[in-house]
PAVOLUM-893160 format. One record per residue (C-alpha): residue number from 1; residue in one letter; chain; x, y, z. Coordinates in nm, 2 decimals. Example, Ala and Ser with C-alpha at 12.3 -4.5 7.8 and 13.67 -1.06 7.14 Angstrom:
BEGIN
SITE lomi palo vodo     c1     c2     c3
SITE    1    a    A   1.23  -0.45   0.78
SITE    2    s    A   1.37  -0.11   0.71
This chain:
BEGIN
SITE lomi palo vodo     c1     c2     c3
SITE    1    m    A  -0.02   0.01  -0.04
SITE    2    p    A   0.15   0.34  -0.09
SITE    3    a    A   0.26   0.55   0.19
SITE    4    e    A   0.06   0.86   0.09
SITE    5    t    A  -0.29   0.66   0.12
SITE    6    h    A  -0.22   0.48   0.47
SITE    7    v    A  -0.32   0.65   0.72
SITE    8    e    A  -0.14   0.54   1.05
SITE    9    h    A  -0.39   0.45   1.35
SITE   10    t    A  -0.19   0.53   1.66
SITE   11    p    A  -0.36   0.59   1.93
SITE   12    f    A  -0.37   0.93   2.09
SITE   13    g    A  -0.25   0.91   2.47
SITE   14    r    A  -0.43   1.17   2.73
SITE   15    d    A  -0.10   1.39   2.76
SITE   16    e    A  -0.06   1.43   2.40
SITE   17    v    A  -0.44   1.56   2.40
SITE   18    l    A  -0.38   1.79   2.61
SITE   19    a    A  -0.03   1.93   2.44
SITE   20    i    A  -0.25   1.93   2.13
SITE   21    v    A  -0.50   2.14   2.27
SITE   22    k    A  -0.29   2.39   2.42
SITE   23    d    A  -0.11   2.41   2.11
SITE   24    q    A  -0.40   2.47   1.91
SITE   25    l    A  -0.55   2.72   2.19
SITE   26    a    A  -0.24   2.91   2.26
SITE   27    d    A  -0.24   2.99   1.85
SITE   28    i    A  -0.55   3.08   1.79
SITE   29    l    A  -0.59   3.29   2.09
SITE   30    e    A  -0.19   3.44   2.04
SITE   31    i    A  -0.07   3.32   2.44
SITE   32    e    A   0.19   3.10   2.54
SITE   33    p    A   0.12   2.72   2.58
SITE   34    s    A   0.26   2.70   2.89
SITE   35    s    A   0.04   2.98   3.03
SITE   36    i    A  -0.25   2.76   2.97
SITE   37    n    A  -0.36   2.50   3.22
SITE   38    e    A  -0.55   2.18   3.23
SITE   39    g    A  -0.81   2.30   3.49
SITE   40    d    A  -0.89   2.65   3.34
SITE   41    a    A  -1.23   2.75   3.17
SITE   42    f    A  -1.22   2.87   2.79
SITE   43    a    A  -1.45   3.19   2.90
SITE   44    e    A  -1.36   3.32   3.25
SITE   45    d    A  -0.95   3.18   3.24
SITE   46    l    A  -0.88   3.26   2.89
SITE   47    d    A  -1.10   3.53   2.75
SITE   48    a    A  -1.20   3.28   2.48
SITE   49    d    A  -1.54   3.36   2.31
SITE   50    s    A  -1.77   3.14   2.10
SITE   51    l    A  -1.56   3.20   1.74
SITE   52    a    A  -1.23   3.07   1.95
SITE   53    l    A  -1.39   2.77   2.02
SITE   54    i    A  -1.52   2.69   1.72
SITE   55    e    A  -1.17   2.77   1.55
SITE   56    l    A  -1.04   2.53   1.82
SITE   57    v    A  -1.29   2.23   1.71
SITE   58    e    A  -1.22   2.29   1.41
SITE   59    a    A  -0.82   2.30   1.43
SITE   60    l    A  -0.89   1.99   1.66
SITE   61    e    A  -1.04   1.79   1.42
SITE   62    e    A  -0.79   1.86   1.10
SITE   63    e    A  -0.50   1.76   1.36
SITE   64    i    A  -0.66   1.46   1.50
SITE   65    g    A  -0.85   1.37   1.22
SITE   66    e    A  -0.52   1.32   1.00
SITE   67    r    A  -0.44   1.00   1.21
SITE   68    s    A  -0.79   0.92   1.34
SITE   69    t    A  -1.00   0.87   1.04
SITE   70    g    A  -1.36   1.00   1.04
SITE   71    f    A  -1.28   1.25   1.40
SITE   72    r    A  -1.56   1.49   1.48
SITE   73    i    A  -1.67   1.66   1.75
SITE   74    d    A  -2.04   1.68   1.76
SITE   75    d    A  -2.19   2.03   1.74
SITE   76    e    A  -2.46   1.94   2.05
SITE   77    d    A  -2.12   1.88   2.23
SITE   78    l    A  -1.97   2.23   2.23
SITE   79    e    A  -2.16   2.37   2.52
SITE   80    d    A  -2.02   2.10   2.75
SITE   81    l    A  -1.68   2.21   2.70
SITE   82    r    A  -1.63   2.45   2.92
SITE   83    t    A  -1.29   2.37   3.07
SITE   84    v    A  -0.94   2.28   2.88
SITE   85    r    A  -1.01   1.94   3.11
SITE   86    d    A  -1.34   1.89   2.91
SITE   87    a    A  -1.23   1.93   2.60
SITE   88    v    A  -0.91   1.69   2.66
SITE   89    d    A  -1.15   1.42   2.80
SITE   90    y    A  -1.39   1.45   2.50
SITE   91    v    A  -1.13   1.37   2.23
SITE   92    v    A  -0.98   1.14   2.47
SITE   93    a    A  -1.32   0.96   2.52
SITE   94    k    A  -1.41   1.02   2.08
SITE   95    l    A  -1.15   0.80   2.06
SITE   96    g    A  -1.14   0.55   2.29
């Protein structure tokens, strides 16, 4: 099978998902990833508005979707994602 068409289904570890969430969020919010903590609330602690969260979802779907075919975050689940930990737990559970 040619390498270009083969997608490696490497499972993501929780730490890797956390790093991806922090990196993507830092890029969107233009802050340092090291300033983001797992317990931070998107709105209250990071001043992330709904547009920033939509950008985060799209970035996660793109990056994780490259290694896990068909990965999507359901629109109806967005309101439940209030903290960095919520997002990480959600992604880990979806990949489970």
